[in-house]
VODRENLO-443116 format. One record per residue (C-alpha): residue in one letter; x negated, y negated, z. Coordinates in steps of 0.5 Angstrom, whole numbers, padded with zeros to 4 digits, always signed. Each point is the difference from the previous one (the first is absolute). Example, Ala and Ser with C-alpha at 12.3 -4.5 7.8 and 13.67 -1.06 7.14 Angstrom:
# residues 2
a-0025+0009+0016/s-0002-0007-0002/
***
This chain:
# residues 531
m-0049+0010+0022/a-0004-0003-0006/v-0006-0004+0001/a+0000-0007-0002/d-0006-0005-0002/a+0004-0006+0003/e+0006-0002+0004/v+0005-0006-0001/d+0007-0001+0002/v+0003-0001-0007/l-0003+0002-0006/i+0003-0004-0006/v+0000+0003-0007/g+0000-0005-0006/g-0003-0007+0000/g+0006-0004-0004/p+0004-0006+0003/v+0004+0005+0005/g-0006+0004+0002/l-0004-0007+0001/t+0006-0003+0004/a+0000+0006+0005/r-0007-0001+0001/a+0000-0007+0002/l+0007+0001+0004/l-0003+0006+0004/e-0007-0003+0001/r+0004-0006+0004/w+0003+0005+0004/g-0007+0003+0002/v+0001+0006-0003/r-0006+0004-0003/v+0001+0000-0007/s-0003+0003-0006/l+0002-0001-0008/v-0002+0004-0005/e+0001-0001-0008/k-0002+0004-0005/h-0002-0005-0005/g-0007-0003+0000/e+0003-0007+0001/l+0007-0005+0000/s+0004+0001-0006/p-0002-0005-0005/f+0007+0000-0003/p+0005-0005+0002/r+0006+0005+0001/s+0005-0003+0005/r+0001-0007-0001/l+0005-0003+0005/v-0001-0001+0008/n+0007-0001+0002/v+0002-0004+0006/r+0000+0005+0005/s-0007+0003-0002/m-0002-0007+0001/e+0003-0001+0007/i-0004+0007+0002/y-0006-0003-0003/r+0001-0007+0004/g+0000+0004+0006/l-0007+0003-0002/g-0002-0007-0001/l-0001+0001-0008/a+0006-0003-0003/d-0004-0007-0002/e-0006+0004-0003/i+0005+0004-0004/t+0004-0006-0002/a-0007-0004-0002/g-0002+0005-0005/a+0007+0001-0003/f+0004-0004-0005/a+0004-0006+0001/p+0007+0001+0003/e+0003-0002-0007/y-0003+0006-0003/g+0006+0004+0004/r+0004+0001-0006/i+0002+0005-0005/r+0001-0002-0008/f+0002+0003-0006/r-0002-0001-0007/d+0000+0003-0007/t-0008+0000+0001/l-0004-0004+0004/h-0001-0006-0005/d+0007-0001+0000/r+0005-0004+0005/d+0004+0003+0005/f+0007+0003-0001/a+0001+0002+0007/t-0004-0001+0007/a+0001+0002+0007/a-0003-0003+0007/m-0003+0005+0005/v+0003-0003+0006/g-0005-0001+0006/i-0005+0000-0005/n+0001-0006-0004/a+0001-0005+0006/p+0001+0000+0007/i+0006+0003+0003/p+0003-0002+0007/e+0001+0008+0002/s-0008+0000+0001/p-0006-0004+0002/v-0004+0003-0006/t+0001+0000-0008/g-0002+0006-0004/a-0005+0000-0005/v-0002+0003-0007/t-0007+0003+0000/s-0003+0006-0003/q-0002+0006+0005/d-0007-0001-0002/r+0000-0007+0003/l+0004+0003+0006/e-0004+0006+0002/p-0007-0004+0001/t+0004-0004+0005/l+0003+0006+0004/l-0007+0004+0000/t-0003-0006+0004/a+0005-0001+0004/a-0002+0006+0005/d-0007+0003+0002/a+0002+0007+0000/e-0003+0006-0004/m+0001+0000-0007/r-0003+0005-0004/f+0001-0001-0008/g-0002+0006-0005/t+0003+0005+0006/e+0005+0005-0002/l+0005+0004+0005/i+0000+0007-0003/d+0003+0004+0006/l+0003-0001+0007/t+0002+0004+0005/e+0005-0001+0006/e-0002+0002+0007/a+0004-0001+0006/d-0002-0007+0002/s-0004-0002-0006/v-0001+0001-0008/v-0007+0002-0003/a-0001-0003-0007/v-0005+0002-0004/l-0003-0005-0004/v-0005+0000-0006/d-0005-0006-0002/h+0000-0001-0008/r-0006-0003+0000/s-0004+0005+0005/g+0004+0006-0001/e+0000+0001+0007/g+0006+0002+0004/t+0002-0002+0007/r+0005+0002+0005/v+0004-0006+0004/r+0005+0002+0005/a+0005-0005+0001/r+0006-0001+0005/y+0004-0002-0006/v+0000-0001-0007/l+0003-0005-0004/a+0001+0002-0008/a+0000-0006-0004/d-0003+0003-0006/g+0005-0002-0006/a+0005+0003-0004/h-0004+0006-0001/s-0002+0001+0007/t-0004+0006+0001/v+0002+0000+0008/r+0007+0001-0002/q-0001+0005-0005/r-0004+0004+0005/l+0005+0000+0005/g+0005+0002-0005/i+0005-0006+0001/g+0005-0001-0006/t+0003-0006-0003/t+0007-0002-0002/g+0001-0005-0006/p+0000-0001-0007/g-0007+0001+0000/a-0005-0002-0006/l+0004-0006-0004/a-0005-0002-0005/a-0007+0000-0002/v-0003-0007+0000/t-0007-0003-0002/t-0003-0006+0003/v-0005-0004-0004/v-0004-0005+0003/f-0002-0006-0004/d-0003-0007-0001/a+0003-0005-0005/d+0001-0007+0000/l+0008+0000+0002/d+0000-0007+0004/g+0003-0004-0005/w+0006+0005-0001/c+0002+0001+0007/a-0003-0006+0004/d+0007-0004+0000/q+0004+0006+0001/p-0004+0005+0005/a+0002+0007+0002/g-0002+0006+0004/v+0003+0004-0005/y+0002-0001-0008/f+0004+0005-0002/t+0000+0001-0008/a+0003+0005-0005/h-0008+0002-0001/g-0002+0001+0007/s-0001-0004+0006/f-0005-0005+0001/l-0003-0002+0007/p-0005-0005+0002/l-0005+0003+0005/y-0003-0006+0004/p+0001-0007+0000/e-0007-0001-0003/g+0001+0004-0006/g+0001+0007-0003/w+0007+0004-0002/a+0003+0007+0000/w+0004+0003-0005/l+0005+0006+0002/g+0004+0004-0005/p+0002+0007-0002/t-0006+0005-0001/p-0001+0002-0007/e+0000+0007-0003/d-0007-0001-0003/a-0003-0004+0006/e-0007+0002-0001/r+0000-0003-0007/t+0004-0006+0002/d-0003-0007-0002/w+0002-0003+0006/p-0003-0007-0002/g+0004+0000-0006/l+0006+0003+0004/v+0000-0006+0005/s-0001-0005-0005/r+0006+0002-0004/a+0004+0000+0006/l-0002-0007+0002/g+0003-0002-0007/p-0001-0001-0007/d-0001-0007+0000/a-0005+0000+0006/g-0006+0000-0003/v-0004+0003+0006/r-0004+0006+0000/a+0000+0004+0007/g-0006+0002+0003/v+0001+0007+0004/s-0004+0001+0006/r+0004+0006+0003/v+0005+0005-0002/q+0004+0004+0005/h+0006+0006-0001/w+0004+0001+0005/v+0007+0003+0002/m+0006-0004+0003/n+0003+0005+0005/a+0006+0000+0004/f+0001+0004+0006/v+0000+0001+0007/a-0003+0005+0004/e+0005+0005+0004/r-0004-0001+0006/f-0005-0006+0003/r-0003+0004+0005/h-0003+0007+0001/g-0002+0001+0007/r-0006-0004+0001/i+0000-0003-0007/l+0004-0006-0002/l+0001-0002-0007/a+0000-0007-0002/g+0001-0005-0007/d+0000+0004-0006/a-0002+0006+0003/a+0007+0000+0003/h+0004-0004-0005/a-0002-0002-0007/i+0004-0006-0002/p+0001-0003-0007/i-0004-0006-0001/v+0006-0005-0002/g+0002-0004+0005/g-0007+0000+0004/l+0002+0005+0005/g-0004+0006+0000/m-0007-0003+0004/n+0004-0004+0005/t+0004+0006+0002/g-0006+0003+0002/i-0003-0005+0003/a+0007+0000+0004/d-0001+0007+0002/v-0007-0001+0003/h+0003-0006+0004/n+0005+0005+0003/l-0004+0006+0001/c-0007-0003+0003/w+0003-0003+0006/k+0003+0007+0002/l-0006+0003-0002/a-0004-0004+0005/g+0005+0001+0005/v-0001+0007+0000/v-0007+0000-0001/r-0001-0005+0006/g+0005+0004+0005/w+0005-0005+0001/a+0005+0003-0005/g+0002+0008-0001/p-0001+0004-0006/s+0007+0000-0002/l+0000-0008-0002/l-0003+0002-0006/d+0006+0004-0002/t+0003-0007-0001/y-0005-0002-0006/e+0004+0005-0005/t+0007-0001+0003/e-0001-0008-0001/r-0004+0000-0006/q+0002+0005-0004/p+0007-0003-0001/v-0003-0006-0002/a-0004+0003-0005/h+0006+0003-0003/r+0004-0007-0001/t-0007-0003-0003/l+0000+0006-0005/h+0007-0001-0002/q-0001-0008-0001/a-0006+0001-0004/v+0003+0005-0004/a+0006-0005-0001/n-0005-0006-0001/s-0004+0004-0006/k+0007+0002-0003/l+0002-0007+0000/m-0007-0003-0003/f+0001+0005-0006/e+0007-0002-0001/a-0003-0007-0001/q-0005+0002-0004/s+0004+0005-0004/l+0005-0005-0002/r-0005-0005-0003/h-0003+0006-0004/e+0006+0001-0003/q+0001-0007-0002/l-0007+0000-0003/q+0002+0006-0004/a+0006-0004-0002/g-0004-0006-0002/e+0003-0004+0005/a-0004-0006+0002/a-0001-0001+0008/p+0006-0003+0003/a-0001-0006+0005/r+0002+0005+0005/v+0001+0007+0001/e+0005+0002+0006/l-0004+0004+0004/p+0004+0006+0004/w-0002-0003+0007/s+0000-0006+0003/d-0006-0005+0001/r-0001+0002+0007/y+0000+0008-0002/f-0008+0001+0001/a+0000-0003+0007/q+0002+0006+0003/l+0001-0004+0007/g+0005+0005+0003/l-0004+0006-0002/v-0007-0003+0002/l+0002-0004+0007/g+0007+0003+0001/v-0003+0007+0002/a+0003+0003+0006/y-0002+0006+0004/r+0004+0005+0003/s-0004+0005+0005/d-0002+0002+0007/a-0005-0006-0001/v+0006-0005+0000/l+0005-0001+0006/t+0007-0002-0002/d+0002-0003+0007/g-0006-0001+0003/s-0001+0007+0003/t+0002+0006-0005/p-0002+0002-0007/p+0006+0000-0005/e+0004+0006-0001/p-0002+0004-0006/s+0003-0002-0007/h+0000+0003-0006/t+0000-0006-0004/d-0006-0005-0001/p+0001-0007+0003/e+0001-0005-0005/p-0005-0006+0000/s+0002-0007+0003/g+0002-0002-0007/t+0000+0004-0007/g-0004-0002-0006/t-0002-0007+0000/d+0004-0002+0006/y-0003+0000+0007/v+0004-0002+0007/p-0005-0001+0006/t+0003+0004+0006/a-0003+0002+0007/e+0004+0006+0000/p-0005+0006+0002/g-0004+0004-0005/h+0000-0007-0005/r-0006-0004-0001/m+0000-0006+0005/p+0002-0006-0004/h-0005-0005-0001/l+0001-0006+0005/w-0005-0006+0001/l-0002+0000+0008/t-0004-0006-0002/p-0001-0004-0006/d-0006+0005-0003/r+0002+0006+0004/s+0005+0006-0002/t+0003+0005+0004/l-0003+0005-0004/d-0007-0003+0002/s+0002+0003+0007/f-0001+0007-0002/g-0006+0004+0000/e-0004+0005+0004/w+0006+0000+0005/f+0007+0000+0001/t+0003-0007+0001/l+0006-0002+0004/l+0003-0006-0002/t+0005-0004+0005/p+0003-0006+0001/d-0002+0001+0008/p-0007+0003+0000/a+0000+0000+0008/a+0006+0004+0000/w-0004+0006-0003/e-0007-0001+0002/q+0001+0004+0007/q+0002+0006-0004/t-0004+0007+0000/t-0004+0001-0006/a-0007+0002-0002/p-0005-0005+0000/g-0003-0002-0007/v+0006+0003-0004/l+0005-0005+0001/h+0000-0008-0001/i+0006-0004+0002/e+0001-0007-0004/r+0005-0005+0001/l+0005-0001-0006/p+0003-0007+0000/d+0007-0001+0002/e+0002-0002-0007/h-0002+0007-0003/a+0004+0004+0006/d+0007-0001-0004/v-0003+0002-0006/c-0003+0006+0003/g+0007+0002+0004/l-0004-0001+0007/g+0003-0004+0006/p-0004-0004+0005/q-0004+0006+0002/g+0001+0005-0005/a-0006+0003-0004/l-0003+0003-0006/l-0005+0006+0000/v-0004+0000-0006/r-0004+0005-0003/p-0007-0001-0002/d+0002+0001-0007/g+0005-0006+0001/h+0006+0004+0000/i+0005-0001+0006/g+0000+0006+0004/a+0005-0002+0005/r+0004-0006+0002/w+0003-0002+0007/r+0006-0006-0001/d-0001-0002+0007/r-0004+0002+0006/a-0004+0006+0001/p+0005+0006+0003/s-0006+0002+0005/d-0007-0001+0002/t-0002+0005-0004/t+0003-0002-0006/l-0006-0001-0005/h-0004+0006+0003/q+0006+0005-0002/a+0001-0004-0007/l-0008+0001-0001/t+0000+0007+0002/a+0006+0002-0004/i-0003-0004-0007/g-0006+0004+0001/g+0002+0006+0002/s-0004+0001+0006/p-0002-0004+0007/r-0005-0005-0001/s-0006+0000+0004/s-0005-0006+0001/r-0005+0002-0005/
***
């Protein structure tokens, strides 16, 4: 057995939004966490731009939603616009539903914000150890732990950390995934892309028609922060080393713009599209881009990773703290891998539709046609909402009991979300996200969930005598007017998992005095203790 310099419950590899969110979630559960990030600081690039409505619900649970919103753009920036150049008028536009205005299906609104604005908020959300400039170079699985070999790039010193589990959130080129020999499926590399961060006075063109993204025939423009700053994204030129980036961006702004871009950063990257063949290898679990690389169109990639760790961290906490069995971790891949495949399919479709719109206008330009009053887009105005995919995710695994007592039968097909594309139909069927319903004028059903299981019932007294483990379950009254919506009788109940997904439903009273104990045991894969 290798000698370790330190021991933790969970070692997180990768300090992007997914790793940082996992760090905050696990600390809330009382799990000993250490996070290592090979870069010496948080990323200075804007990168991911959208915190969707489901991610904002998760951050609301962590008490971060208000701070994230305060540093983000106003809701009217939740829109996409298509133009010949940034200096021209729109020839098409589409709203990001759930971003550009409140929706009745959620207590929160998503936000347009840059990743480098989000990450500092996530960093300060937890006190757990965070080691920048520290890279994982090797790891060895043992019977009851994983030994990771780390190197500090500043000092050159190597250390060993023993962890009960490793959560790899180290990106699309994941060192952990590659060392484990886990393959990927999907299209792979779609395009070589360059991001150019620049300053220019563009408010006069965009103040009356704000957007989170302006797609043009000469690349895409993104406002970075409410107080200023821009980014341009476009194909990486073959002679990138000698490219005049200020000149290229200035030309893309428009021939009559009369604006010179002041470039501050340039980053070359590859747009990947794949899903890992496995999300788990023994005590090592993949999340975020390490598990699935999602094209950026539609803003689904980072948000899918945030949902990954929201699904995983309560399971890790249950196993580490002893009220769940190791088999519960098997449900992570069972539940999240189908979501990754559906999301990848949608994001690739988004990309194709976007390129179709740009290609159509490019052909018109080559033919010398002036911009029409409107170009008919190949999608509806609600296309980029993705509410069915974001809020309608449904799980089918051993951690979901179909009739309050048994897991579902194995299926060769993945469960469909409660809705497809932009359409979302709230439902209280087991496996689905608990619908947002107001318990009080400012408190949602979603605010009932946290570091525990929640039993929502119109009649708490009928369930309070159930035998359960202290500290694992909270019982809360569901107002009578919501009972019918949830398919419940006067003494029915919903058992909601810590991630907000319904684990079991009893349409009326409990079948026995041990109903809850049996359900919690079945979902957790092990009898609960009073720890």
